[in-house]
C-alpha positions as CSV (number, residue, x, y, z in Angstrom):
1,X,31.6,149.8,-79.5
2,X,32.2,146.2,-80.2
3,X,29.4,143.5,-80.7
4,X,30.4,139.9,-80.2
5,X,28.7,136.6,-80.2
6,X,30.6,134.8,-77.5
7,X,28.9,131.6,-76.7
8,X,26.8,129.0,-78.6
9,X,26.6,127.8,-82.1
10,X,25.8,130.6,-84.5
11,X,24.7,128.2,-87.3
12,X,22.0,126.8,-85.1
13,X,18.8,128.9,-84.9
14,X,15.8,128.3,-82.9
15,X,12.3,128.2,-84.5
16,X,11.8,131.9,-83.9
17,X,15.1,133.0,-85.5
18,X,17.0,133.9,-82.3
19,X,20.5,132.2,-82.4
20,X,21.7,130.3,-79.3
21,X,24.3,131.9,-77.3
22,X,25.3,135.2,-75.6
23,X,25.7,138.5,-77.3
24,X,27.9,141.2,-75.8
25,X,28.0,144.9,-76.7
26,X,30.9,146.5,-75.1
27,X,32.9,149.8,-75.0
28,X,36.4,149.3,-73.6
29,X,36.2,147.2,-70.5
30,X,32.5,148.2,-69.9
31,X,29.7,145.8,-70.9
32,X,26.8,147.7,-72.1
33,X,24.6,144.9,-73.1
34,X,24.5,141.1,-72.5
35,X,21.7,138.9,-73.7
36,X,20.5,136.3,-76.1
37,X,19.0,138.7,-78.6
38,X,21.4,140.0,-81.3
39,X,21.8,143.7,-81.2
40,X,22.1,143.8,-85.0
41,X,18.5,142.5,-85.3
42,X,17.0,144.8,-82.6
43,X,17.4,148.6,-82.9
44,X,15.8,149.0,-79.5
45,X,18.8,147.5,-77.9
46,X,21.3,149.8,-79.5
47,X,19.0,152.8,-78.9
48,X,18.8,151.9,-75.2
49,X,22.5,151.5,-74.9
50,X,23.2,154.9,-76.7
51,X,20.6,156.6,-74.4
52,X,22.2,155.2,-71.3
53,X,25.6,156.4,-72.6
54,X,24.1,159.9,-73.3
55,X,24.8,159.7,-77.0
56,X,21.2,159.5,-78.3
57,X,19.4,162.8,-78.8
58,X,15.9,163.4,-79.8
59,X,15.4,166.2,-82.4
60,X,12.1,168.0,-82.0
61,X,10.8,169.7,-85.1
């Protein structure tokens, strides 16, 4: 999987800490996430992508 910041100025941050621009999380030619929130700062984004791909498993003790 690749994570890229493709648009906007990454040095400019808004008051709430979200950088301007568009983030892409892709695997091959398939875009798995596209949005303004950085996947590096939100584990929910990566978890939802992995769940959609069938890679996230819950372990029940």
